[in-house]
Backbone as CSV, one residue per row, in Angstrom:
resi,resn,N_x,N_y,N_z,CA_x,CA_y,CA_z,C_x,C_y,C_z
1,MET,-42.175,34.867,-0.796,-41.182,33.884,-0.603,-42.354,32.565,-0.585
2,ILE,-41.746,31.469,-1.218,-42.291,30.180,-1.354,-42.179,29.546,0.122
3,SER,-43.350,28.977,0.436,-43.349,28.265,1.847,-42.679,27.117,1.700
4,PRO,-41.764,26.687,2.743,-40.818,25.556,2.764,-41.566,24.135,2.654
5,LYS,-42.993,24.130,3.062,-43.974,23.036,3.122,-44.118,22.406,1.808
6,LYS,-43.944,23.259,0.742,-44.097,22.762,-0.667,-42.979,21.809,-0.978
7,PHE,-41.857,21.915,-0.454,-40.670,21.163,-0.641,-40.478,20.084,0.428
8,GLU,-41.154,19.969,1.619,-41.047,19.146,2.613,-41.016,17.673,2.275
9,ARG,-41.918,17.237,1.453,-42.104,15.879,0.979,-40.700,15.256,0.206
10,LEU,-40.399,16.264,-0.817,-39.204,15.937,-1.428,-38.003,15.834,-0.584
11,TYR,-37.908,17.005,0.168,-36.712,16.913,1.251,-36.690,15.823,2.088
12,ARG,-37.816,15.438,2.714,-37.776,14.272,3.503,-37.265,12.934,3.004
13,ALA,-37.841,12.795,1.556,-37.296,11.658,0.883,-35.866,11.731,0.715
14,LEU,-35.322,12.927,0.187,-33.824,13.082,0.136,-33.100,12.815,1.459
15,ASP,-33.556,13.401,2.541,-32.892,13.240,3.817,-33.103,11.808,4.255
16,LEU,-34.130,11.143,3.904,-34.217,9.700,4.467,-33.187,8.954,3.747
17,SER,-33.183,9.069,2.321,-32.108,8.376,1.598,-30.851,8.571,1.931
18,ARG,-30.455,9.762,2.230,-29.030,10.208,2.675,-28.716,9.531,4.018
19,SER,-29.695,9.524,4.966,-29.591,8.933,6.227,-29.367,7.355,6.038
20,VAL,-30.272,6.713,5.273,-30.188,5.319,5.017,-28.871,4.913,4.598
21,LEU,-28.506,5.705,3.505,-27.161,5.284,2.837,-25.932,5.463,3.906
22,ILE,-26.046,6.470,4.613,-24.977,6.611,5.619,-24.934,5.351,6.432
23,VAL,-26.067,5.034,7.072,-26.198,3.778,7.955,-25.827,2.548,7.339
24,VAL,-26.100,2.445,6.010,-25.800,1.153,5.153,-24.210,1.089,4.960
25,LEU,-23.699,2.094,4.493,-22.243,2.215,4.112,-21.503,2.207,5.421
26,LEU,-21.876,2.746,6.582,-21.109,2.797,7.732,-21.271,1.209,8.360
27,GLY,-22.335,0.616,8.362,-22.256,-0.661,8.615,-21.651,-1.690,7.964
28,PHE,-21.472,-1.491,6.680,-20.695,-2.359,5.803,-19.211,-2.179,6.224
29,VAL,-18.784,-0.902,6.213,-17.485,-0.558,6.514,-16.947,-1.287,8.122
30,ILE,-17.935,-1.287,8.998,-17.602,-1.834,10.142,-17.562,-3.187,10.254
31,LEU,-18.462,-3.686,9.500,-18.649,-5.331,9.444,-17.579,-5.864,8.635
32,ALA,-17.221,-5.223,7.454,-16.344,-5.696,6.613,-14.945,-5.502,7.163
33,GLY,-14.569,-4.427,7.931,-13.300,-4.054,8.710,-13.158,-5.050,9.758
34,ALA,-14.104,-5.311,10.494,-13.989,-6.236,11.650,-13.851,-7.683,11.268
35,THR,-14.519,-8.067,10.151,-14.146,-9.434,9.485,-12.922,-9.554,9.042
36,ASP,-12.311,-8.630,8.413,-11.081,-8.506,7.864,-10.058,-8.807,9.122
37,ILE,-10.251,-7.891,9.935,-9.227,-8.043,11.292,-9.306,-9.507,11.767
38,PHE,-10.596,-9.911,11.984,-10.853,-11.295,12.689,-9.955,-12.286,11.801
39,LEU,-10.211,-12.407,10.530,-9.641,-13.186,9.586,-7.953,-13.130,9.715
40,ARG,-7.552,-11.900,9.714,-6.266,-11.716,9.696,-5.450,-12.137,10.957
41,TYR,-6.002,-11.618,12.101,-5.185,-11.823,13.292,-5.820,-13.094,14.178
42,VAL,-7.084,-13.521,14.072,-7.579,-14.458,14.834,-7.441,-15.865,14.205
43,THR,-7.793,-15.990,13.064,-7.676,-17.111,12.168,-6.555,-17.581,11.451
44,ARG,-5.797,-16.344,11.227,-4.444,-16.556,10.568,-4.671,-16.997,9.089
45,LEU,-5.969,-16.809,8.601,-6.116,-17.046,7.109,-5.728,-16.209,6.143
46,GLY,-5.501,-14.988,6.640,-5.277,-13.844,5.850,-6.390,-12.929,5.604
47,SER,-6.343,-11.935,5.099,-7.447,-10.927,4.908,-7.906,-10.913,3.540
48,PHE,-9.151,-10.356,3.303,-9.679,-10.199,1.847,-8.733,-9.152,1.245
49,THR,-8.551,-9.416,-0.070,-7.732,-8.467,-0.864,-8.331,-7.188,-1.119
50,TRP,-9.520,-7.039,-0.993,-10.220,-5.843,-1.530,-10.721,-5.013,-0.386
51,THR,-10.753,-5.351,0.960,-11.346,-4.543,2.063,-10.530,-2.963,2.064
52,ASP,-9.368,-3.112,2.161,-8.504,-1.852,2.327,-8.950,-0.540,1.454
53,GLU,-8.960,-1.060,0.182,-9.196,-0.049,-0.821,-10.674,0.347,-0.889
54,ILE,-11.498,-0.654,-0.911,-13.024,-0.292,-0.924,-13.558,0.472,0.255
55,LEU,-12.930,0.267,1.628,-13.366,0.785,2.559,-12.852,2.323,2.670
56,ARG,-11.630,2.423,2.220,-11.279,3.893,2.075,-12.134,4.730,1.158
57,TYR,-12.475,4.104,-0.035,-13.455,4.813,-0.905,-14.701,5.029,-0.217
58,LEU,-15.353,4.126,0.439,-16.722,4.146,0.971,-16.718,5.283,2.239
59,ASN,-15.414,5.433,2.773,-15.407,6.521,3.626,-15.629,7.863,3.077
60,ILE,-15.240,8.071,1.906,-15.373,9.109,1.065,-17.056,9.559,1.075
61,TRP,-17.745,8.599,0.633,-19.020,8.570,0.743,-19.823,9.128,1.992
62,ILE,-19.233,8.186,3.108,-19.885,8.442,4.508,-19.342,10.048,4.830
63,VAL,-18.339,10.572,4.431,-17.794,12.017,4.845,-18.819,12.882,4.186
64,PHE,-18.978,12.807,2.989,-19.725,13.742,1.973,-21.084,13.787,2.402
65,LEU,-21.771,12.502,2.730,-23.267,12.508,2.931,-23.431,12.839,4.407
66,GLY,-22.358,12.679,5.411,-22.530,13.046,6.681,-22.329,14.583,6.808
67,ALA,-21.554,15.118,6.079,-21.325,16.611,6.139,-22.568,17.312,5.783
68,GLY,-23.368,16.876,4.836,-24.661,17.366,4.624,-25.449,17.302,5.748
69,VAL,-25.348,16.226,6.533,-26.432,16.140,7.801,-26.133,17.184,8.849
70,GLY,-24.776,17.412,8.966,-24.238,18.442,9.669,-24.701,19.819,9.214
71,VAL,-24.817,20.004,8.087,-25.172,21.363,7.724,-26.721,21.518,7.963
72,LYS,-27.427,20.525,7.670,-28.936,20.614,7.907,-29.181,20.746,9.479
73,ARG,-28.398,20.285,10.405,-28.576,20.375,11.949,-27.726,21.589,12.368
74,GLY,-27.053,22.238,11.570,-26.367,23.391,12.096,-25.274,23.181,12.996
75,VAL,-24.512,22.110,13.023,-23.459,21.762,13.701,-22.094,21.828,13.279
76,HIS,-22.066,22.637,12.136,-20.690,22.852,11.842,-20.052,24.087,12.398
77,MET,-18.881,24.156,12.529,-18.281,25.293,13.340,-18.565,26.661,12.565
78,ASN,-18.724,27.725,13.432,-18.835,28.955,12.860,-18.385,30.022,13.831
79,VAL,-18.404,31.268,13.608,-17.833,32.289,14.431,-18.879,33.165,14.918
80,GLU,-19.955,32.613,15.510,-21.189,33.582,15.898,-20.746,34.446,17.030
81,PHE,-20.193,33.950,17.905,-19.739,34.778,19.056,-18.896,35.940,18.558
82,PHE,-17.964,35.824,17.778,-17.347,36.754,17.155,-17.894,37.968,16.435
83,LEU,-18.841,37.439,15.589,-19.732,38.306,14.794,-20.633,39.186,15.786
84,GLN,-21.206,38.453,16.744,-22.294,39.213,17.634,-21.545,40.177,18.505
85,LYS,-20.250,39.944,18.818,-19.560,40.879,19.730,-18.877,42.143,18.816
86,CYS,-18.635,41.947,17.766,-17.897,42.971,16.960,-18.759,43.792,16.047
87,PHE,-19.989,43.228,15.614,-20.963,43.831,14.542,-22.084,44.103,15.083
88,LYS,-22.735,45.175,14.516,-24.117,45.336,14.682,-25.057,44.327,13.911
89,GLU,-26.351,44.146,14.312,-27.011,43.142,13.816,-27.291,43.112,12.547
90,GLU,-27.395,44.310,11.825,-27.720,44.481,10.254,-26.319,44.042,9.497
91,THR,-25.177,44.240,10.089,-23.900,43.892,9.382,-23.787,42.424,9.586
92,VAL,-24.051,41.836,10.679,-24.082,40.405,10.883,-24.899,39.682,9.708
93,ARG,-25.972,40.179,9.518,-26.984,39.580,8.596,-26.221,39.692,7.294
94,LEU,-25.694,40.803,6.870,-25.024,40.821,5.476,-23.762,40.000,5.507
95,ILE,-23.100,39.915,6.489,-21.996,38.959,6.526,-22.472,37.499,6.484
96,ARG,-23.352,37.084,6.850,-23.890,35.689,6.801,-24.249,35.458,5.464
97,LYS,-24.922,36.421,4.791,-25.269,36.237,3.510,-24.218,36.094,2.430
98,ILE,-23.146,36.986,2.718,-21.957,37.075,1.825,-21.387,35.615,2.172
99,VAL,-21.180,35.016,3.428,-20.638,33.836,3.706,-21.355,32.714,2.986
100,LEU,-22.571,32.625,3.125,-23.503,31.617,2.525,-23.383,31.649,0.993
101,LEU,-23.320,32.907,0.210,-23.277,32.882,-1.134,-21.751,32.395,-1.376
102,THR,-20.721,32.608,-0.600,-19.414,32.128,-0.810,-19.402,30.551,-0.901
103,ILE,-20.055,30.139,0.196,-20.051,28.466,0.341,-20.731,27.922,-0.853
104,LEU,-21.896,28.565,-1.198,-22.600,28.106,-2.433,-21.832,28.171,-3.710
105,LEU,-20.953,29.254,-3.967,-20.133,29.276,-4.889,-19.069,28.023,-4.859
106,CYS,-18.520,28.016,-3.730,-17.660,26.776,-3.630,-18.018,25.365,-3.981
107,PHE,-19.323,25.179,-3.438,-20.023,23.818,-3.718,-20.452,23.748,-5.160
108,LEU,-20.620,24.746,-5.693,-20.927,24.662,-7.272,-19.724,24.243,-7.971
109,ILE,-18.609,24.914,-7.621,-17.260,24.636,-8.338,-16.837,23.201,-7.938
110,LEU,-17.027,22.683,-6.831,-16.789,21.388,-6.440,-17.796,20.464,-7.124
111,LEU,-18.990,20.762,-7.297,-19.979,20.111,-7.934,-19.632,19.851,-9.426
112,ILE,-19.289,21.001,-10.280,-18.834,20.796,-11.491,-17.519,20.014,-11.681
113,GLY,-16.509,20.288,-10.760,-15.207,19.560,-10.793,-15.355,18.009,-10.561
114,GLY,-16.423,17.721,-9.619,-16.768,16.322,-9.241,-17.263,15.619,-10.411
115,ILE,-18.288,16.171,-11.133,-18.948,15.641,-12.373,-17.772,15.470,-13.413
116,GLN,-16.886,16.448,-13.586,-15.888,16.244,-14.604,-14.865,15.040,-14.229
117,LYS,-14.773,14.831,-12.986,-13.865,13.624,-12.552,-14.653,12.410,-12.778
118,VAL,-15.844,12.323,-12.395,-16.768,11.097,-12.668,-16.657,10.756,-14.077
119,ILE,-16.829,11.772,-15.059,-16.822,11.499,-16.532,-15.520,11.014,-17.047
120,LYS,-14.446,11.876,-16.340,-13.123,11.541,-16.815,-12.638,10.083,-16.445
121,PHE,-13.084,9.553,-15.197,-12.543,8.378,-14.829,-13.663,7.112,-14.812
122,ARG,-14.551,7.410,-15.654,-15.646,6.488,-15.724,-15.089,5.105,-16.243
123,ASP,-14.219,4.869,-16.913,-13.633,3.742,-17.473,-12.369,3.181,-16.799
124,VAL,-11.821,3.787,-15.721,-10.994,3.451,-14.796,-11.486,2.601,-13.708
125,GLN,-10.830,1.440,-13.513,-11.166,0.532,-12.477,-10.332,0.599,-11.280
126,ILE,-10.861,0.427,-10.145,-10.016,0.216,-8.930,-9.052,-0.994,-8.974
127,GLN,-8.046,-1.134,-8.223,-7.118,-2.191,-8.261,-7.819,-3.670,-7.797
128,ALA,-8.578,-3.561,-6.742,-9.145,-4.690,-5.925,-10.164,-5.406,-6.700
129,ARG,-10.952,-4.632,-7.429,-12.060,-5.365,-8.055,-12.433,-4.638,-9.353
130,ALA,-13.172,-5.159,-10.247,-13.745,-4.606,-11.603,-14.894,-3.617,-11.215
131,ILE,-14.650,-2.480,-10.505,-15.423,-1.573,-10.211,-14.944,-0.321,-10.660
132,SER,-15.644,0.474,-11.446,-15.262,2.003,-11.795,-14.994,2.778,-10.605
133,ILE,-13.868,3.473,-10.559,-13.533,4.273,-9.590,-14.673,5.451,-9.679
134,ALA,-15.227,5.758,-10.792,-16.290,6.826,-10.873,-17.306,6.798,-10.017
135,TRP,-17.697,5.561,-9.538,-18.613,5.328,-8.504,-18.394,5.973,-7.127
136,PHE,-17.040,5.997,-6.946,-16.516,6.492,-5.834,-16.163,8.169,-5.834
137,TYR,-15.945,8.579,-7.005,-15.827,9.965,-7.373,-17.308,10.533,-7.159
138,LEU,-18.320,9.911,-7.482,-19.478,10.301,-7.578,-20.058,10.906,-6.217
139,ALA,-19.322,10.519,-5.151,-19.604,11.122,-3.862,-19.400,12.568,-3.790
140,ILE,-18.438,12.888,-4.659,-18.202,14.479,-4.559,-19.402,15.370,-5.157
141,PRO,-19.850,15.025,-6.312,-20.981,15.825,-6.632,-22.370,15.616,-5.858
142,VAL,-22.480,14.324,-5.637,-23.743,13.999,-4.862,-23.675,14.700,-3.573
143,GLY,-22.636,14.523,-2.774,-22.593,15.244,-1.484,-22.645,16.635,-1.725
144,CYS,-21.859,17.305,-2.692,-21.873,18.731,-2.804,-23.249,19.335,-3.333
145,LEU,-24.004,18.407,-3.992,-25.233,18.873,-4.496,-26.171,18.876,-3.125
146,LEU,-26.102,17.929,-2.355,-27.078,17.971,-1.109,-26.596,19.059,-0.173
147,MET,-25.368,19.263,0.124,-24.922,20.559,0.836,-25.245,21.772,0.225
148,PHE,-25.403,21.962,-1.076,-25.618,22.942,-1.759,-27.194,23.360,-1.469
149,LEU,-27.950,22.423,-1.635,-29.381,22.440,-1.270,-29.768,22.856,0.093
150,ASP,-28.763,22.217,1.111,-29.002,22.627,2.475,-28.608,23.948,2.539
151,TYR,-27.511,24.462,2.230,-27.094,25.964,2.501,-28.002,26.877,1.710
152,PHE,-28.493,26.421,0.515,-29.491,27.415,-0.277,-30.603,27.634,0.727
153,LEU,-31.205,26.593,1.138,-32.332,26.608,2.137,-32.200,27.622,3.426
154,ILE,-30.840,27.503,3.867,-30.481,28.412,4.896,-30.368,30.023,4.457
155,LEU,-29.927,30.072,3.176,-29.893,31.388,2.696,-31.205,31.883,2.287
156,VAL,-32.040,31.231,1.864,-33.432,31.633,1.507,-34.352,31.883,2.835
157,TYR,-34.162,30.862,3.734,-35.188,31.084,4.904,-34.609,31.724,6.166
158,GLY,-33.228,31.895,6.106,-32.591,32.417,7.396,-32.036,31.307,8.226
159,GLU,-32.677,30.167,8.132,-32.329,29.014,9.046,-32.796,27.839,8.136
160,HIS,-32.376,26.681,8.655,-32.697,25.406,7.764,-34.218,25.183,8.082
161,PRO,-35.147,25.192,7.058,-36.526,24.868,7.549,-36.812,23.591,8.014
162,PHE,-35.986,22.732,7.845,-36.135,21.206,8.136,-35.247,20.733,9.093
163,ARG,-34.562,21.716,9.804,-33.488,21.467,10.824,-33.948,20.340,11.783
164,ASP,-35.307,20.462,12.405,-35.799,19.514,13.380,-36.687,18.567,12.797
165,LEU,-36.447,18.021,11.662,-37.242,17.080,10.908,-37.190,15.594,11.641
166,SER,-36.018,15.414,12.171,-35.958,14.139,12.815,-36.875,14.137,14.272
167,LYS,-36.911,15.368,14.884,-37.522,15.574,16.157,-39.100,15.344,15.791
168,ASP,-39.622,15.907,14.661,-40.908,15.898,14.307,-41.307,14.395,14.005
169,GLN,-40.427,13.780,13.487,-40.777,12.299,13.043,-41.049,11.369,14.419
170,LYS,-40.166,11.819,15.375,-40.157,10.997,16.842,-41.403,11.404,17.637
171,GLY,-41.691,12.691,17.475,-42.907,13.017,18.438,-44.098,13.404,17.764
């Protein structure tokens, strides 16, 4: 088996990029939303015409990127208690592998479907601005690819080899 240390530098770069993008997008959503509310209700000047639509689309990016962070940290819901109580350890390992392979297959299907959506709607613009909706559909394949990578690492190594990366950076 290949040591995860060989991929650590690349994974750190991907993980940092994902984290920075989440912070930037969430910061923009909060700032733009708060500004819009302030303009609408405090100054009575009215709101921006683009905020509602853009903020909804940016939330898609935040969810898909954030879900990948959840995979890496192992915080998504699972049924470990049920598995441990009902099955032997060998059966539990087999079930985990089957579940992980099923998840990987689903993300592969979503990845392909997301790429098709991006290509299909590359010339379609959102209503609020002259921005292609493909940029927002791109969240699906990008998020699925990152989650696919995280689940693949879990499948190969038994647990995510970079799960505690943020703790390593602090200490």
